[in-house]
C-alpha positions as a printed NumPy array, in Angstrom:
array([[ 39.201,   8.371,  16.413],
       [ 40.495,   4.858,  15.939],
       [ 36.901,   3.463,  16.304],
       [ 35.515,   6.022,  13.791],
       [ 34.165,   4.103,  10.89 ],
       [ 32.917,   6.075,   7.825],
       [ 30.835,   3.138,   6.458],
       [ 28.876,   2.864,   9.809],
       [ 28.299,   6.562,   9.674],
       [ 26.873,   6.267,   6.214],
       [ 24.394,   3.508,   7.274],
       [ 23.406,   5.596,  10.395],
       [ 22.686,   8.541,   8.082],
       [ 20.641,   6.425,   5.826],
       [ 18.647,   5.067,   8.845],
       [ 18.159,   8.612,  10.146],
       [ 16.929,   9.768,   6.688],
       [ 14.511,   6.794,   6.444],
       [ 13.068,   7.346,   9.889],
       [ 12.839,  11.11 ,   9.354],
       [ 11.01 ,  10.793,   5.938],
       [  8.542,   8.283,   7.471],
       [  7.914,  10.227,  10.517],
       [  7.486,  13.308,   8.593],
       [  4.889,  11.774,   6.337],
       [  3.131,  10.204,   9.422],
       [  2.894,  13.537,  11.273],
       [  1.461,  15.422,   8.293],
       [ -1.794,  13.816,   9.678],
       [ -3.653,  14.193,   6.395],
       [ -7.348,  13.626,   6.145],
       [ -8.292,   9.983,   5.72 ],
       [ -9.08 ,   9.094,   2.167],
       [-12.177,   7.014,   1.244],
       [-10.582,   3.495,   1.502],
       [ -9.163,   4.398,   4.944],
       [-12.436,   5.656,   6.099],
       [-14.282,   2.534,   4.914],
       [-11.701,   0.255,   6.585],
       [-12.075,   2.213,   9.8  ],
       [-15.913,   1.888,   9.678],
       [-15.58 ,  -1.797,   9.67 ],
       [-13.408,  -1.612,  12.745],
       [-15.922,   0.576,  14.431],
       [-18.846,  -1.736,  13.695],
       [-17.329,  -5.131,  14.568],
       [-15.923,  -6.999,  17.428],
       [-12.712,  -9.059,  17.155],
       [-14.624, -12.157,  16.086],
       [-16.608, -10.434,  13.426],
       [-13.454,  -9.069,  11.817],
       [-12.724, -12.651,  10.597],
       [-15.737, -12.437,   8.206],
       [-15.694, -10.489,   4.965],
       [-15.63 ,  -6.751,   5.438],
       [-18.302,  -4.387,   4.223],
       [-17.937,  -1.344,   1.947],
       [-15.914,  -3.391,  -0.699],
       [-12.91 ,  -3.565,   1.71 ],
       [-10.584,  -6.442,   2.515],
       [ -7.636,  -6.722,   4.838],
       [ -5.867,  -9.563,   6.634],
       [ -7.271, -10.642,   9.94 ],
       [ -4.355,  -9.918,  12.243],
       [ -3.943,  -6.378,  10.62 ],
       [ -7.532,  -5.621,  11.531],
       [ -7.133,  -7.047,  15.148],
       [ -4.041,  -4.98 ,  15.849],
       [ -5.709,  -1.817,  14.374],
       [ -8.819,  -2.394,  16.524],
       [ -6.763,  -2.9  ,  19.69 ],
       [ -4.872,   0.34 ,  19.049],
       [ -7.996,   2.274,  18.318],
       [ -9.697,   1.016,  21.346],
       [ -6.776,   1.92 ,  23.662],
       [ -5.228,   4.975,  22.051],
       [ -8.169,   6.59 ,  20.212],
       [ -9.968,   6.607,  16.92 ],
       [ -8.091,   9.521,  15.268],
       [ -6.027,   9.121,  12.117],
       [ -2.66 ,   8.886,  13.88 ],
       [ -3.734,   5.927,  15.956],
       [ -5.092,   4.046,  13.006],
       [ -1.934,   4.75 ,  11.08 ],
       [  0.317,   3.814,  13.845],
       [  0.848,   0.163,  12.924],
       [  1.575,   0.936,   9.217],
       [  4.036,   3.523,  10.391],
       [  5.792,   1.055,  12.728],
       [  5.789,  -1.529,   9.953],
       [  7.46 ,   0.943,   7.586],
       [ 10.208,   1.864,  10.092],
       [ 10.768,  -1.929,  11.007],
       [ 11.026,  -2.797,   7.269],
       [ 14.023,  -0.437,   6.825],
       [ 16.066,  -2.112,   9.605],
       [ 15.028,  -5.669,   8.556],
       [ 15.91 ,  -4.912,   4.824],
       [ 19.35 ,  -3.876,   6.028],
       [ 19.84 ,  -7.184,   7.763],
       [ 18.603,  -9.025,   4.614],
       [ 21.224,  -7.098,   2.589],
       [ 23.929,  -7.747,   5.163],
       [ 23.177, -11.454,   4.857],
       [ 23.673, -11.659,   1.146],
       [ 25.9  ,  -8.827,  -0.036],
       [ 29.654,  -8.269,   0.483],
       [ 30.221,  -4.935,  -1.052],
       [ 29.569,  -2.043,   1.23 ],
       [ 28.431,   0.396,  -1.536],
       [ 26.04 ,  -2.157,  -2.981],
       [ 24.409,  -2.607,   0.404],
       [ 24.256,   1.145,   0.883],
       [ 22.733,   1.553,  -2.596],
       [ 19.934,  -1.043,  -1.84 ],
       [ 19.204,   0.443,   1.639],
       [ 19.113,   4.105,   0.306],
       [ 16.713,   3.145,  -2.604],
       [ 14.494,   1.43 ,  -0.089],
       [ 14.721,   4.338,   2.42 ],
       [ 13.56 ,   7.041,  -0.052],
       [ 11.091,   4.973,  -1.963],
       [  7.984,   7.152,  -2.367],
       [  5.303,   4.377,  -2.278],
       [  6.898,   2.919,   0.847],
       [  6.79 ,   6.328,   2.399],
       [  3.105,   6.895,   1.356],
       [  1.898,   3.587,   2.755],
       [  3.863,   4.03 ,   5.909],
       [  1.389,   6.794,   6.778],
       [ -1.807,   5.338,   5.318],
       [ -4.251,   3.118,   7.134],
       [ -4.023,   0.276,   4.785],
       [ -2.094,  -3.102,   5.021],
       [  0.351,  -2.5  ,   2.263],
       [  3.226,  -1.335,   4.563],
       [  2.911,  -4.453,   6.697],
       [  2.809,  -6.539,   3.438],
       [  6.283,  -5.253,   2.717],
       [  7.457,  -6.085,   6.307],
       [  6.159,  -9.584,   6.02 ],
       [  7.678, -10.023,   2.617],
       [ 11.104,  -9.175,   4.059],
       [ 10.579, -11.403,   7.061],
       [  9.981, -14.42 ,   4.784],
       [ 13.049, -13.496,   2.694],
       [ 15.21 , -13.089,   5.732],
       [ 13.957, -16.391,   7.384],
       [ 14.67 , -18.222,   4.084],
       [ 18.277, -17.097,   4.308],
       [ 18.645, -18.11 ,   7.985],
       [ 16.825, -21.507,   7.648],
       [ 19.421, -22.655,   5.127],
       [ 22.09 , -22.989,   7.854],
       [ 19.808, -24.666,  10.496],
       [ 19.17 , -28.309,  10.824],
       [ 15.408, -28.594,  10.977],
       [ 13.929, -31.305,  13.187],
       [ 10.192, -32.046,  13.114],
       [  9.585, -30.154,  16.225],
       [ 11.323, -27.053,  14.837],
       [  9.281, -27.402,  11.691],
       [  6.085, -27.253,  13.701],
       [  7.298, -24.23 ,  15.635],
       [  8.23 , -22.58 ,  12.364],
       [  4.681, -23.016,  11.302],
       [  3.652, -20.513,  13.905],
       [  5.884, -17.882,  12.279],
       [  4.349, -18.706,   8.994],
       [  0.805, -18.412,  10.675],
       [  1.596, -14.783,  11.838],
       [  2.72 , -13.945,   8.316],
       [ -0.448, -15.204,   6.541],
       [ -2.699, -13.621,   9.2  ],
       [ -0.96 , -10.226,   8.608],
       [ -0.521, -10.287,   4.899],
       [ -2.292, -11.702,   1.86 ],
       [  0.927, -11.763,  -0.297],
       [  2.591, -13.867,   2.398],
       [  1.024, -16.88 ,   0.579],
       [  2.979, -15.845,  -2.583],
       [  6.303, -15.274,  -0.74 ],
       [  5.914, -18.566,   1.188],
       [  5.11 , -20.459,  -1.992],
       [  8.275, -19.042,  -3.557],
       [ 10.277, -20.094,  -0.515],
       [  8.949, -23.666,  -0.536],
       [  9.571, -23.918,  -4.201],
       [ 13.089, -22.955,  -3.793],
       [ 13.582, -25.254,  -0.817],
       [ 12.137, -28.268,  -2.827],
       [ 14.259, -27.482,  -5.941],
       [ 17.524, -26.981,  -4.026],
       [ 17.409, -28.795,  -0.604],
       [ 15.199, -31.658,  -1.628],
       [ 14.081, -32.126,   1.978],
       [ 10.361, -32.377,   2.322],
       [ 10.322, -32.377,   6.18 ],
       [  9.915, -28.641,   6.126],
       [  6.494, -29.08 ,   4.716],
       [  5.441, -29.963,   8.241],
       [  5.671, -26.235,   8.976],
       [  2.804, -25.674,   6.726],
       [  0.261, -27.602,   8.934],
       [ -0.631, -24.735,  11.284],
       [ -0.975, -21.995,   8.714],
       [ -2.813, -24.386,   6.357],
       [ -5.545, -25.067,   8.957],
       [ -6.053, -21.429,   9.58 ],
       [ -6.118, -20.718,   5.836],
       [ -8.782, -23.281,   5.278],
       [-11.17 , -21.66 ,   7.767],
       [-10.241, -18.14 ,   6.536],
       [-10.936, -19.155,   3.003],
       [-14.304, -20.725,   3.843],
       [-15.515, -17.847,   6.022],
       [-13.853, -14.867,   4.333],
       [-11.638, -15.07 ,   1.147],
       [-14.05 , -17.142,  -0.878],
       [-16.614, -14.428,  -0.52 ],
       [-14.13 , -11.671,  -1.355],
       [-12.993, -13.537,  -4.466],
       [-16.583, -13.78 ,  -5.763],
       [-17.155,  -9.96 ,  -5.452],
       [-18.089,  -8.671,  -8.9  ],
       [-17.337,  -5.06 ,  -7.805],
       [-13.723,  -5.883,  -6.676],
       [-13.136,  -8.022,  -9.882],
       [-14.164,  -5.093, -12.145],
       [-12.197,  -2.556, -10.109],
       [ -8.94 ,  -4.57 , -10.424],
       [ -9.493,  -5.749, -13.919],
       [ -6.32 ,  -4.181, -15.238],
       [ -4.366,  -6.214, -12.68 ],
       [ -5.391,  -9.458, -14.358],
       [ -4.148,  -8.477, -17.804],
       [ -0.609,  -9.809, -17.449],
       [ -0.06 , -10.126, -21.203],
       [ -0.567,  -6.43 , -21.586],
       [  2.562,  -4.246, -21.587],
       [  0.447,  -1.5  , -20.018],
       [  0.206,  -3.243, -16.667],
       [  3.987,  -3.44 , -16.425],
       [  4.357,   0.189, -17.313],
       [  1.694,   1.102, -14.705],
       [  3.427,  -0.905, -12.023],
       [  6.849,   0.458, -12.76 ],
       [  5.59 ,   4.036, -12.638],
       [  3.923,   3.281,  -9.322],
       [  6.638,   1.221,  -7.637],
       [  9.554,   3.323,  -8.945],
       [  8.012,   6.783,  -8.916],
       [ 10.589,   9.465,  -9.968],
       [ 12.74 ,   6.759, -11.606],
       [ 13.105,   6.817, -15.444],
       [ 14.351,   4.255, -17.969],
       [ 12.233,   1.11 , -17.388],
       [ 14.167,  -0.764, -20.01 ],
       [ 17.407,  -0.216, -18.005],
       [ 15.612,  -1.585, -14.978],
       [ 14.515,  -4.646, -16.988],
       [ 18.17 ,  -5.274, -18.025],
       [ 19.269,  -5.097, -14.309],
       [ 16.472,  -7.515, -13.317],
       [ 17.388, -10.009, -16.011],
       [ 21.114,  -9.686, -15.12 ],
       [ 20.127, -10.063, -11.442],
       [ 18.418, -13.374, -12.167],
       [ 21.373, -14.656, -14.165],
       [ 23.814, -13.819, -11.422],
       [ 21.545, -15.302,  -8.768],
       [ 21.323, -18.584, -10.746],
       [ 25.084, -18.565, -10.865],
       [ 25.948, -17.603,  -7.308],
       [ 22.97 , -18.178,  -5.132],
       [ 20.685, -20.869,  -6.721],
       [ 18.317, -21.016,  -3.727],
       [ 17.523, -17.354,  -3.789],
       [ 17.16 , -17.559,  -7.525],
       [ 14.389, -20.068,  -7.194],
       [ 12.843, -18.201,  -4.364],
       [ 12.509, -14.849,  -6.003],
       [ 11.91 , -16.094,  -9.436],
       [  9.148, -18.494,  -8.144],
       [  7.583, -15.693,  -6.132],
       [  7.266, -13.476,  -9.302],
       [  6.014, -16.218, -11.522],
       [  3.347, -17.199,  -8.787],
       [  2.338, -13.523,  -8.528],
       [  1.75 , -13.398, -12.258],
       [  0.028, -16.798, -12.158],
       [ -2.317, -15.456,  -9.349],
       [ -3.182, -12.528, -11.475],
       [ -3.939, -14.698, -14.541],
       [ -6.273, -16.871, -12.618],
       [ -7.875, -13.721, -10.988],
       [ -6.818, -14.703,  -7.518],
       [ -4.769, -11.725,  -6.684],
       [ -4.337,  -8.622,  -8.991],
       [ -0.947,  -7.663, -10.234],
       [ -1.351,  -3.868,  -9.88 ],
       [  0.113,  -0.968,  -8.084],
       [ -0.212,  -1.013,  -4.325],
       [ -1.201,  -4.671,  -4.324],
       [  2.387,  -5.312,  -5.66 ],
       [  4.139,  -3.169,  -3.04 ],
       [  5.28 ,  -6.318,  -1.383],
       [  7.596,  -7.058,  -4.417],
       [  9.656,  -3.918,  -3.91 ],
       [ 12.254,  -5.472,  -1.508],
       [ 12.682,  -8.464,  -3.989],
       [ 12.966,  -6.105,  -6.973],
       [ 15.512,  -3.898,  -5.345],
       [ 17.425,  -7.077,  -4.214],
       [ 17.566,  -8.509,  -7.723],
       [ 18.441,  -5.319,  -9.515],
       [ 21.455,  -4.577,  -7.396],
       [ 22.673,  -8.274,  -7.125],
       [ 24.874,  -8.053, -10.198],
       [ 26.824,  -5.212,  -8.646],
       [ 28.069,  -7.37 ,  -5.844],
       [ 29.654,  -9.788,  -8.349],
       [ 31.434,  -7.452, -10.86 ],
       [ 34.559,  -8.514, -12.589],
       [ 37.175,  -6.548, -14.52 ],
       [ 35.456,  -7.021, -17.894],
       [ 33.201,  -5.185, -20.388],
       [ 30.002,  -6.844, -19.16 ],
       [ 30.529,  -5.728, -15.625],
       [ 31.465,  -2.172, -16.563],
       [ 28.273,  -1.988, -18.76 ],
       [ 26.085,  -3.199, -15.88 ],
       [ 27.775,  -0.736, -13.471],
       [ 27.03 ,   2.093, -16.019],
       [ 23.388,   1.024, -16.401],
       [ 22.881,   0.919, -12.707],
       [ 24.563,   4.335, -12.207],
       [ 22.161,   5.849, -14.896],
       [ 19.044,   4.225, -13.537],
       [ 19.568,   4.765,  -9.825],
       [ 21.362,   8.151, -10.29 ],
       [ 18.577,   9.634, -12.265],
       [ 16.082,   8.289,  -9.844],
       [ 17.886,   9.863,  -6.778],
       [ 18.223,  13.139,  -8.708],
       [ 14.465,  13.306,  -9.556],
       [ 13.539,  12.279,  -6.002],
       [ 15.781,  15.038,  -4.507],
       [ 14.568,  17.597,  -6.974],
       [ 10.759,  16.856,  -6.041],
       [ 11.49 ,  16.966,  -2.336],
       [ 13.402,  20.105,  -2.399],
       [ 10.612,  21.828,  -4.562],
       [  8.059,  20.632,  -2.024],
       [  6.277,  18.565,  -4.766],
       [  6.145,  15.376,  -2.681],
       [  2.695,  15.009,  -1.246],
       [  1.071,  12.277,   0.787],
       [ -2.399,  13.958,   0.553],
       [ -5.014,  12.02 ,  -1.275],
       [ -8.25 ,  13.622,   0.112],
       [ -8.398,  16.99 ,   2.081],
       [-11.719,  17.174,   3.573],
       [-10.749,  18.325,   7.03 ],
       [-10.457,  22.17 ,   6.273],
       [-13.88 ,  22.151,   4.716],
       [-15.39 ,  20.345,   7.913],
       [-14.053,  23.355,   9.999],
       [-16.276,  25.66 ,   7.756],
       [-19.287,  23.447,   8.165],
       [-18.98 ,  23.306,  11.919],
       [-19.328,  27.077,  12.119],
       [-22.557,  27.118,  10.097],
       [-25.589,  29.015,  11.143],
       [-28.714,  27.175,  12.367],
       [-30.823,  27.934,   9.274],
       [-28.181,  26.538,   6.879],
       [-28.587,  22.841,   5.7  ],
       [-25.829,  20.408,   5.088],
       [-26.182,  18.091,   2.077],
       [-23.605,  15.332,   1.664],
       [-22.948,  13.986,  -1.813],
       [-21.889,  10.381,  -2.222],
       [-18.197,  10.199,  -1.398],
       [-18.775,  12.743,   1.435],
       [-21.235,  10.359,   3.086],
       [-18.445,   7.994,   4.54 ],
       [-16.093,  10.987,   5.251],
       [-18.67 ,  12.832,   7.278],
       [-19.813,   9.706,   9.209],
       [-16.152,   9.023,  10.264],
       [-15.319,  12.636,  11.194],
       [-18.612,  12.958,  13.115],
       [-16.99 ,  10.494,  15.505],
       [-14.098,  12.773,  16.157],
       [-15.443,  16.278,  15.678],
       [-18.602,  17.94 ,  16.964],
       [-20.148,  18.219,  13.437],
       [-23.827,  19.322,  12.974],
       [-26.448,  16.921,  11.743],
       [-26.441,  16.447,   7.971],
       [-28.477,  14.592,   5.304],
       [-27.281,  12.995,   2.148],
       [-28.066,  11.433,  -1.097],
       [-28.839,   7.824,  -1.507],
       [-25.837,   6.161,  -2.916],
       [-26.429,   5.541,  -6.566],
       [-26.937,   1.904,  -7.765],
       [-24.473,   2.609, -10.612],
       [-21.697,   5.063,  -9.516],
       [-20.664,   5.611, -13.111],
       [-23.958,   7.406, -13.668],
       [-23.726,   9.423, -10.448],
       [-24.189,  12.818, -12.125],
       [-27.579,  11.763, -13.294],
       [-28.64 ,  10.629,  -9.886],
       [-27.39 ,  13.985,  -8.569],
       [-29.492,  16.148, -10.703],
       [-32.522,  14.115,  -9.545],
       [-31.574,  14.635,  -5.949],
       [-30.983,  18.436,  -6.358],
       [-34.399,  18.858,  -8.061],
       [-36.03 ,  17.559,  -4.79 ],
       [-34.305,  20.165,  -2.564],
       [-36.65 ,  22.748,  -1.048],
       [-35.916,  26.424,  -1.005],
       [-33.36 ,  27.481,   1.572],
       [-29.538,  27.832,   2.192],
       [-27.381,  24.756,   1.811],
       [-23.773,  23.642,   2.163],
       [-23.082,  20.976,  -0.394],
       [-20.049,  18.856,   0.245],
       [-18.273,  16.707,  -2.345],
       [-15.492,  14.296,  -1.652],
       [-13.796,  12.33 ,  -4.317],
       [-15.096,   8.82 ,  -4.899],
       [-14.127,   5.991,  -7.203],
       [-15.928,   7.192, -10.351],
       [-17.42 ,  10.455,  -8.833],
       [-16.162,  13.97 ,  -8.299],
       [-14.89 ,  15.905, -11.323],
       [-17.765,  15.296, -13.688],
       [-20.285,  15.549, -10.787],
       [-18.852,  19.012,  -9.733],
       [-19.176,  20.355, -13.355],
       [-22.634,  19.111, -13.475],
       [-23.391,  20.645, -10.119],
       [-22.13 ,  24.02 , -11.292],
       [-24.358,  23.97 , -14.271],
       [-27.402,  23.189, -12.049],
       [-26.464,  25.834,  -9.657],
       [-26.165,  28.443, -12.479],
       [-29.832,  27.797, -13.493],
       [-31.387,  26.944, -10.154],
       [-29.543,  28.639,  -7.267],
       [-27.293,  31.423,  -6.076],
       [-23.814,  30.395,  -5.219],
       [-22.823,  32.31 ,  -2.018],
       [-19.497,  30.661,  -1.491],
       [-17.149,  28.083,  -3.044],
       [-14.207,  26.262,  -1.459],
       [-12.174,  23.946,  -3.67 ],
       [ -9.395,  21.604,  -2.609],
       [ -7.558,  18.792,  -4.265],
       [-10.159,  16.229,  -3.815],
       [-13.04 ,  17.876,  -1.921],
       [-15.177,  20.872,  -2.621],
       [-17.829,  22.734,  -0.563],
       [-20.587,  24.966,  -1.967],
       [-22.719,  27.308,  -0.127],
       [-25.888,  27.922,  -2.265],
       [-29.229,  29.513,  -1.912],
       [-32.185,  27.938,  -3.578],
       [-35.16 ,  30.357,  -3.999]])
């Protein structure tokens, strides 16, 4: 019993909880949602070289993320679990690397446990550990850069080591778009505090790659009017609404955003006093994130900001590692207990009640109904269902179907739908709806109104974000 260490047991329990939550989310094996399907479609249709070019279907993802995903799908299969394998591994690896980052900077055991536990149960981190999108690996890369920044301060960097370091940066920018922001924050801190410009040699290799990638890919993505309109809110950095939106997304189940703001401000003050390098590193990264949004380079909105979670947790708990026996420290401790305590309570309550869901689209049960259709029954796919049906036809033996021509203006989708329905001949149809960007709710109501006047509804199956109607047109 002499070697029994309660503190080690607590960390092991946090690790086990983090792994369990991510594995549980991953193994739910939910239906792909539309963005996952569209990203998978690009991987189906392209070879490794072509993935270097701008993606189709209004998608964008880092080249190395796409390459790894294609390699896994070619060797393990094209099902959801295979596509989501790398985000899942990134999510698990992030927990362990974040622990080492905390261990590097924090002395107090309870503060380290607080930071790790907050990271372990974070809902958006859990969600994107089971989604086929790059945001989980964005978080991993963000932590890698922060951890490397800590280690590099104690290493004497020769020119040769700087060049080798460049290959680590190359992997980072090939795997994550926000890596550019985190690296810019690191270099700003290095120049402000170390005043050693030799490290700029490490930028040579990633800079060359980035020039080619910008010319062949990112410049085309940046000029997309669709993406610019879709992420418009993320460019409005002078609107309080975007900060409220991001807080609710990044810290779901947590209340009191003003208390969190106090912890962030206090964190920066304590960092400036006790760890000037990391102050400039994290402060610069956040300022550059906002500047990128202001100049419409990278939106400051929801999942695109997921990479900031490690930094925000780090900053908010930093004052607790430097508490003194005074009123100010006691007040900060009280604020932290209220903010994190209520967040943990709300999270536990939602998990216990079974209200935590990773389901965004649930089309698979409806496909089982369609696959058992009779020969004389037709299958009509409406807009968002087109991509879902195309993907799942590669996995399941689904019957042939026909679909609407995707509307030129998706915001007017209900008007296009009526025109499509009016052209349907007499017969029995399954009509499948899957939620799209601007379609679904209003379209289903419009469809029901049309059915009431022009057809007999034989069956109706409604799920969270997919609906199936069996109708007979006379």
